[in-house]
N, C-alpha and C positions, 0 to 999 in steps of 0.2 A: 496452137497450143495456148490454153488459158493462162493469163498472167496472174502470178501470185500476188495477193494483196501486199501493199507496202506496209511493213511493220515500223512503228515509230516509238521513240522513247518519250515523246511528249504526252503527258496525261492531263486530263481535265476531270475535275470532280464536281458533281452537282447533286443536289438533294433529290432523292427519289421518294415519291409518295409522301411529301412533307406533311400533309394533313393526317396521315395514318402513323407515320414513324418519323418524327422530326430529326432523329439522329441516324438516318439511313441515307447513304450516298452511293450512287452509281459511279464507276470509274470508266471514263470514256477516253479512247485514244484520239489522236489528232484527226483521224479519218472518220470519226463518229461511231466507231464500233464500241459496244458495251463489253468491257473486258473484265469487269469485276465489281466488287462491292466493298464498302467500308461502313460498318454500322456498330452501334452500341448494343451489345448482346444483353439480354435481360435475364438469362438463366444459364446455369451450367458452365460458368466461366469463373476464373480466379477473380476475387473481389478487387484486386489491385490492377487487373488487366481486362477491363470491360469492353474495350474496343476490339472488334474483330475485322480482319481484312481477308479477302479471298479472291483469288484469280479464277475467273470462270470462262474467260474468252480464249483460252489456249490450254493445250495439254503441256503442263510444265514438266521439265526433265525430272527423272526420279531422284536426282540428288538435290533438287530445289524444292522448298515447301510451296504448297499452293494455297496455304492459309496460315494465319497466325493471330496472336493476341498482343495488345499493347495497352499501356496505361492511358494514353491520350490519343485523340484523333490525329494530331500531327505525327506522332510516333507511328501510328498505323499507316498513314499516308507514306511516310518515309520507308517503312518496311515493304509495303506494296511496291513502291517505285524501285527499290533496290532489287527485289526479286524479279520484277518484270524486266528490268534492264539486264539482269544476269541471264534470264531466259533468252532475251533477244540476242545477247552475245553468244550464247550457246548454239543458236541457230545459224550463226555466222552471217547474219544479215545486218547491214548497217542501218541504224535508226535514222530517220529523216531529221 
């Protein structure tokens, strides 16, 4: 039987495509999987919440958001982490 990948609550952020979009970050889990993005949206967002976060590496439970907006990058990182960890808890798997 194939082993399910270990899910972890430890997140690493690093700049993606720095030359093209200096405010665009991939979110990587401790096992190196790309699970989302945090970036400064340029259009179609509230002017006081220009940072967007989105979880792309998992199907998030219907009662949890898979994206959101924040005023700062740090707030976007916190919202992403909170939602990711809530999803991990809902899957009943212990993070590493």
